[in-house]
SELUM-475433 format. One record per residue: x, z, y of N, C-alpha, C, O, CB in turn. Coordinates in steps of 0.001 Angstrom, whole numbers, padded with zeros to 6 digits, always signed. Glycine has a CB too. Layout:
N
XZYXZYXZYXZYXZY...
***
This chain:
166
-142313+119912+025660-141937+121203+025164-143138+121959+024589-142995+122697+023614-141288+122001+026264-144295+121784+025172-145479+122485+024692-145842+122095+023267-146321+122931+022501-146646+122212+025606-145624+120868+022913-145981+120418+021563-145212+121167+020493-145783+121534+019466-145730+118929+021420-143940+121400+020711-143134+122098+019718-143625+123529+019529-143541+124076+018429-141659+122094+020128-144133+124129+020589-144587+125499+020532-145795+125662+019597-145954+126712+018974-144934+125982+021927-146629+124651+019497-147861+124750+018720-147758+124165+017316-148738+124189+016572-148963+124068+019452-146618+123652+016943-146498+123020+015627-146771+123988+014488-147422+123625+013509-145120+122426+015463-146281+125213+014605-146491+126200+013542-147963+126527+013361-148444+126642+012234-145715+127474+013843-148677+126677+014469-150114+126968+014397-150891+125815+013815-151807+126015+013017-150658+127302+015769-150531+124604+014210-151209+123418+013669-150931+123272+012183-151836+122977+011402-150763+122148+014414-149692+123476+011797-149353+123373+010370-150104+124432+009567-150571+124164+008461-147826+123524+010157-150216+125625+010122-150918+126704+009432-152405+126390+009258-152964+126611+008184-150748+128016+010197-153041+125880+010299-154481+125577+010191-154724+124448+009201-155726+124464+008486-155063+125199+011570-153817+123457+009144-153972+122378+008166-153714+122889+006749-154374+122456+005804-153018+121214+008493-152769+123797+006598-152528+124397+005285-153762+125161+004818-154168+125051+003661-151303+125336+005332-154359+125938+005729-155585+126660+005389-156689+125682+004990-157425+125927+004034-156045+127534+006575-156802+124574+005725-157818+123563+005408-157603+122977+004020-158553+122866+003245-157800+122443+006453-156371+122600+003694-156108+122009+002381-156323+123017+001255-156829+122653+000194-154685+121465+002325-155947+124271+001468-156176+125305+000451-157680+125521+000260-158151+125685-000865-155478+126641+000852-158430+125520+001367-159876+125707+001293-160546+124552+000549-161404+124782-000303-160465+125841+002699-160166+123323+000861-160729+122163+000153-160339+122215-001324-161162+121934-002195-160238+120830+000795-159098+122573-001600-158660+122701-002994-159443+123780-003736-159825+123588-004890-157167+123017-003052-159683+124906-003081-160463+125978-003698-161893+125562-003969-162453+125886-005017-160452+127202-002820-162493+124838-003017-163865+124345-003214-163912+123374-004385-164815+123440-005218-164394+123660-001931-162939+122476-004444-162906+121519-005560-162670+122244-006891-163294+121911-007899-161800+120457-005329-161783+123224-006893-161519+123988-008122-162791+124656-008622-163120+124568-009805-160424+125049-007881-163505+125322-007726-164732+125993-008128-165824+124998-008536-166602+125271-009450-165233+126877-006999-165880+123861-007869-166930+122877-008153-166706+122127-009453-167665+121711-010103-167026+121893-007025-165453+121950-009835-165160+121096-010988-164948+121871-012281-164484+121298-013267-163945+120270-010706-165272+123147-012301-165198+123903-013545-166445+123626-014369-167502+123296-013832-165045+125421-013269-166301+123767-015704-167513+123592-016500-168419+124800-016299-167984+125833-015790-167171+123402-018007-169656+124667-016693-170663+125677-016411-170348+127045-016979-170619+128059-016335-171964+125230-016931-169778+127092-018180-169491+128382-018819-168396+129146-018073-168521+130351-017857-169073+128168-020281-167340+128463-017682-166251+129112-016940-166772+129593-015589-166434+130685-015131-165047+128137-016747-167591+128769-014965-168164+129124-013671-169029+130377-013773-168984+131239-012896-168987+127961-013120-169809+130475-014834-170652+131663-015041-169806+132902-015272-170124+133975-014758-171599+131452-016229-168730+132767-016040-167869+133912-016311-167207+134430-015033-167026+135636-014871-166803+133535-017338-166846+133515-014126-166216+133934-012870-167173+134756-012014-166758+135703-011346-165733+132713-012083-168436+134398-012035-169411+135109-011227-169951+136372-011861-170711+137104-011228-170530+134216-010920-169568+136643-013113-170109+137806-013831-169762+139142-013178-170606+140038-013129-169603+137805-015249-168532+139293-012674-168150+140564-012070-169023+140894-010867-169546+142003-010749-166687+140533-011659-169170+139937-009991-170005+140162-008809-171452+140389-009216-172139+141248-008663-169907+138972-007838-171902+139617-010181-173276+139776-010662-173498+141174-011224-174507+141809-010917-173597+138722-011730-172578+141656-012034-172713+142987-012625-172681+144068-011540-173404+145059-011631-171592+143232-013658-171851+143880-010523-171799+144822-009406-173142+144865-008681-173677+145941-008413-170674+144438-008426-173679+143695-008368-174966+143635-007666-176101+144165-008550-177016+144831-008067-175269+142187-007227-176028+143866-009819-177066+144340-010746-177060+145856-010834-178118+146482-010897-176863+143733-012143-175865+146453-010838-175776+147910-010878-176368+148522-009605-177002+149576-009660-174311+148356-011054-176165+147872-008476-176695+148373-007206-178202+148143-007084-178909+148935-006462-175975+147704-006041-178688+147048-007683-180097+146685-007552-180854+146869-008861-181948+146328-009022-180225+145246-007080-180298+147608-009777-180874+147748-011107-182341+148117-011117-183097+147616-011949-180122+148761-011861-182758+148981-010213-184154+149400-010172-185087+148299-009708-186290+148351-009963-184302+150589-009277-184542+147305-009031-185374+146232-008497-185469+145022-009421-186348+144176-009255-184842+145800-007166-184570+144942-010384-184561+143810-011300-185359+144186-012548-184842+144850-013446-183100+143396-011670-186613+143758-012596-187486+144150-013701-187576+143100-014798-187818+143436-015957-188859+144441-013181-187386+141839-014448-187549+140774-015437-186310+139901-015474-185419+139989-014629-188792+139924-015126-186295+139064-016481-185216+138082-016591-185261+137115-015417-184221+136627-014974-185312+137311-017923-186453+136837-014911-186614+135946-013763-185969+136549-012516-185388+135820-011712-188105+135661-013508-186064+137870-012344-185413+138536-011216-183900+138381-011291-183241+138146-010278-185789+140021-011180-183355+138512-012493-181913+138363-012672-181468+136935-012384-180417+136722-011779-181509+138761-014091-182261+135956-012813-181927+134556-012522-181995+134277-011019-181181+133526-010481-182879+133607-013279-182967+134884-010354-183086+134704-008907-181874+135302-008191-181359+134709-007244-184388+135351-008386-181419+136472-008640-180235+137084-008041-179006+136205-008245-178209+136016-007326-179994+138477-008636-178859+135671-009449-177734+134782-009737-177779+133553-008843-176753+133151-008294-177740+134363-011213-178950+132953-008690-179095+131756-007854-178767+132071-006393-178042+131322-005739-180527+131187-007966-179298+133168-005893-179032+133544-004498-177550+133814-004292-176976+133417-003278-179857+134785-004100-176937+134484-005244-175516+134793-005153-174671+133515-005112-173737+133406-004318-175090+135671-006334-175004+132562-005967-174255+131305-006000-174447+130496-004721-173488+129940-004186-174679+130473-007204-175671+130431-004236-175931+129649-003026-175311+130302-001794-174839+129606-000895-177435+129476-002823-175309+131627-001747-174664+132318-000639-173167+132043-000642-172578+131788+000408-174931+133828-000715-172551+132093-001822-171120+131786-001937-170818+130358-001515-169841+130106-000809-170642+132013-003366-171649+129429-001946-171478+128021-001567-171593+127877-000054-170758+127232+000580-172529+127122-002277-172626+128479+000518-172838+128388+001953-171684+128979+002741-171251+128406+003740-174118+129080+002330-171187+130122+002293-170080+130774+002982-168816+129917+002938-168125+129781+003947-169806+132142+002365-168512+129342+001784-167329+128479+001672-167443+127249+002565-166494+126899+003266-167125+128046+000219-168593+126595+002541-168744+125387+003351-168864+125707+004846-168441+124907+005680-169968+124604+002890-169433+126864+005192-169456+127297+006586-168021+127473+007089-167675+127033+008185-170262+128620+006741-167196+128124+006269-165790+128314+006604-165076+126969+006698-164240+126770+007580-165105+129213+005561-165398+126048+005798-164805+124710+005840-165146+124014+007162-164283+123372+007761-165296+123861+004644-166382+124133+007614-166764+123529+008891-165980+124100+010052-165548+123361+010937-168240+123719+009138-165792+125407+010058-165028+126063+011126-163574+125612+011110-163032+125219+012143-165105+127592+010985-162945+125668+009950-161521+125348+009839-161269+123860+010123-160293+123516+010790-160998+125719+008434-162133+122986+009627-161968+121550+009878-162074+121256+011372-161265+120505+011916-163023+120734+009096-163051+121836+012026-163237+121610+013456-162032+122124+014237-161554+121454+015153-164526+122293+013948-161545+123296+013884-160374+123848+014561-159148+122971+014332-158410+122680+015274-160099+125277+014077-158926+122550+013099-157744+121749+012781-157746+120422+013537-156733+120042+014125-157671+121491+011277-158863+119725+013524-158924+118418+014182-158805+118564+015694-158072+117810+016334-160232+117696+013824-159516+119523+016268-159478+119680+017721-158139+120184+018230-157700+119775+019305-160560+120617+018159-157488+121053+017492-156183+121541+017927-155069+120529+017692-154077+120518+018421-155854+122827+017215-155222+119690+016693-154175+118728+016367-154251+117444+017187-153233+116786+017403-154243+118390+014913-155432+117088+017637-155607+115826+018358-156324+116064+019695-157461+115624+019870-156403+114817+017493-155674+116749+020631-156358+117095+021881-156652+115899+022782-157543+115981+023628-155536+118084+022640-155948+114823+022629-156136+113677+023531-157215+112707+023069-157613+111818+023821-154842+112934+023678-157682+112870+021860-158729+111979+021361-160076+112469+021884-160319+113673+021974-158725+111918+019796-160935+111534+022222-162244+111843+022769-163030+112727+021810-162973+112537+020595-163017+110557+023065-163768+113699+022359-164520+114657+021542-165540+113961+020655-165800+114422+019543-165223+115674+022432-166123+112859+021122-167128+112149+020327-166513+111608+019039-167093+111762+017964-167749+110999+021143-165351+110981+019138-164708+110413+017950-164250+111513+016994-164339+111361+015776-163514+109537+018357-163759+112619+017553-163372+113743+016688-164597+114301+015965-164532+114622+014778-162682+114862+017516-165704+114414+016680-166926+114952+016076-167442+114052+014966-167850+114530+013908-168006+115135+017135-167423+112745+015212-167875+111803+014181-166979+111909+012947-167474+111923+011820-167873+110347+014727-165673+111983+013156-164750+112120+012031-165037+113395+011245-165089+113372+010015-163297+112120+012527-165223+114506+011953-165468+115787+011289-166763+115742+010490-166805+116198+009347-165521+116925+012318-167820+115194+011085-169112+115115+010392-168996+114269+009127-169518+114643+008077-170192+114528+011325-168313+113127+009227-168127+112269+008047-167298+112993+006984-167637+112960+005802-167440+110935+008444-166219+113641+007403-165360+114369+006462-166141+115454+005736-166057+115565+004513-164165+114988+007195-166896+116251+006476-167668+117324+005854-168740+116770+004921-168995+117335+003857-168312+118203+006925-169364+115673+005315-170365+115040+004452-169760+114510+003170-170343+114646+002095-171056+113914+005187-168593+113907+003285-167918+113367+002090-167539+114496+001134-167729+114371-000076-166653+112561+002490-167005+115594+001665-166628+116718+000794-167867+117310+000112-167845+117585-001088-165888+117814+001609-168943+117505+000875-170172+118068+000292-170739+117143-000782-171149+117603-001848-171231+118311+001389-170762+115852-000506-171301+114881-001465-170391+114750-002688-170861+114760-003826-171480+113508-000792-169098+114627-002443-168141+114426-003524-168153+115595-004506-168206+115389-005718-166740+114234-002958-168103+116815-003985-168040+117971-004885-169316+118125-005702-169284+118650-006815-167784+119243-004089-170431+117673-005157-171684+117790-005917-171872+116612-006869-172297+116807-008008-172881+117882-004962-171567+115400-006426-171772+114213-007272-170841+114198-008488-171208+113676-009541-171558+112941-006449-169658+114758-008351-168712+114753-009463-169137+115682-010594-168582+115609-011690-167339+115146-008972-170097+116543-010350-170538+117479-011388-171229+116781-012546-171342+117360-013626-171469+118507-010795-171692+115557-012351-172330+114839-013456-171329+114514-014560-171727+114253-015695-172982+113551-012948-170034+114527-014242-169004+114220-015230-168433+115476-015887-167507+115381-016693-167888+113431-014579-168967+116638-015556-168439+117900-016060-169448+118510-017039-170651+118547-016779-168134+118884-014887-168929+118980-018155-169802+119554-019191-170599+120728-018634-170071+121572-017911-168972+120011-020410-171854+120762-018979-172824+121808-018616-172993+121992-017106-173352+123076-016645-172401+123120-019226-172736+120943-016348-173003+120962-014899-173954+119811-014599-174095+118897-015412-171666+120838-014048-174602+119847-013451-175561+118817-013087-175502+118556-011580-175040+119397-010808-176986+119228-013513-175965+117406-011191-176046+117044-009775-177349+117599-009219-178417+117399-009798-175962+115489-009572-177254+118292-008100-178445+118850-007461-178415+118482-005977-177605+119025-005226-178517+120407-007655-179286+117567-005543-179292+117179-004136-179544+118354-003194-179039+118364-002071-180336+116120-003908-180313+119337-003634-180580+120509-002786-179284+121276-002530-179041+121731-001413-181638+121440-003446-178465+121417-003548-177201+122130-003379-176247+121353-002491-175487+121946-001726-176553+122395-004732-176281+120028-002587-175470+119213-001683-175940+119400-000246-175123+119485+000672-175538+117723-002080-177244+119465-000052-177796+119679+001288-177396+121057+001825-177061+121192+003002-179334+119540+001266-177431+122068+000973-177008+123406+001385-175551+123382+001830-175195+123965+002854-177203+124420+000237-174713+122702+001053-173297+122603+001400-173105+121908+002742-172345+122382+003586-172534+121854+000308-173792+120788+002939-173629+120029+004174-174172+120801+005374-173539+120817+006430-174328+118675+004060-175320+121435+005232-175903+122191+006342-175007+123376+006709-174817+123671+007889-177323+122684+005976-174464+124044+005710-173563+125162+005990-172295+124674+006697-171832+125307+007646-173196+125895+004684-171737+123558+006239-170545+123003+006881-170845+122580+008316-170037+122802+009217-170010+121807+006079-172009+121970+008524-172385+121558+009878-172621+122769+010775-172347+122709+011973-173641+120680+009839-173121+123856+010218-173303+125081+010998-171950+125621+011469-171814+126054+012613-174046+126150+010164-170964+125594+010594-169606+125993+010975-169026+125074+012037-168367+125530+012972-168696+126005+009756-169275+123775+011889-168811+122792+012876-169429+123070+014239-168721+123102+015246-169155+121361+012421-170739+123272+014279-171432+123513+015550-170940+124812+016195-170683+124846+017399-172963+123572+015329-170807+125873+015404-170324+127140+015941-168934+126976+016551-168688+127423+017671-170299+128212+014844-168036+126340+015822-166663+126184+016307-166607+125255+017506-165827+125490+018429-165759+125653+015196-167421+124203+017512-167443+123288+018659-167922+124013+019917-167382+123797+021002-168352+122073+018367-168933+124872+019774-169426+125649+020921-168350+126621+021404-168125+126754+022607-170718+126423+020543-167686+127299+020464-166621+128227+020852-165473+127509+021556-164961+127996+022564-166093+128964+019624-165068+126357+021032-163990+125598+021669-164394+125128+023061-163590+125188+023991-163601+124397+020804-165629+124662+023212-166100+124226+024530-166142+125411+025498-165781+125273+026667-167500+123572+024419-166578+126564+025014-166622+127758+025856-165224+128147+026318-165027+128446+027496-167273+128923+025102-164247+128148+025408-162887+128515+025785-162268+127484+026722-161487+127844+027604-162023+128674+024543-162604+126212+026545-162106+125194+027480-162681+125425+028873-161970+125287+029869-162465+123774+026984-163961+125775+028948-164571+126056+030243-163959+127313+030859-163690+127357+032059-166096+126215+030099-163747+128313+030047-163222+129579+030520-161782+129445+031005-161429+129942+032074-163307+130619+029423-160973+128784+030228-159552+128644+030546-159246+127430+031395-158164+127334+031976-158755+128573+029286-160172+126512+031474-159921+125260+032185-159209+124290+031273-158319+124673+030514-159095+125503+033459-159597+123048+031347-158953+122059+030481-157574+121744+031018-157358+121759+032230-159802+120769+030375-156635+121457+030122-155269+121178+030559-155207+119887+031364-155960+118943+031124-154327+121092+029355-154299+119874+032315-154119+118663+033121-153485+117599+032242-152509+117845+031534-153240+118942+034390-154058+116427+032308-153518+115326+031526-152841+114332+032454-153283+114089+033577-154626+114638+030701-151766+113773+031953-151062+112767+032744-151868+111487+032732-152399+111078+031700-149630+112522+032202-151950+110878+033861-152606+109569+033946-151516+108514+033892-150528+108564+034625-153474+109430+035258-151721+107589+033027-150743+106516+032860-151233+105248+033539-152382+104844+033361-150470+106252+031369-150393+104647+034287-150717+103355+034921-149983+102276+034140-148754+102213+034128-150312+103329+036460-150754+101452+033505-150137+100393+032697-150133+099107+033452-149656+098093+032942-150861+100215+031370
***
């Protein structure tokens, strides 16, 4: 009976995960010009707020770079959190080590795939540093969520599992 109660929550977390991966792929696979146009509004907002501090073209490029990397980090951090939650809530009987290995591989594949595919997109390039930023941010989300889940399991106590005699 307990399984039926959690189906809606599990379906929702997986839906959020798929939408998040789709959004990351959508943003990653745009050509460079479209990608720049999307970031223009935020850039103009930040430039208006920091106008007195931006003295050179190099300052503006630095702001653009920081803005893009922060956005990338935030998306992949969120991906790490949501992936960890989805896998742990959906497969409670699987050993934590195997779930962790799966999550780490999944996050690595998404970070690598979204960056490596940019070589096939006009005005985009492959940057190993950006792939590393994506992976580190995703792993940070994974670690945070794993610690939170372990804390809540300790706090609430782990559920009693049936022992099967075969």
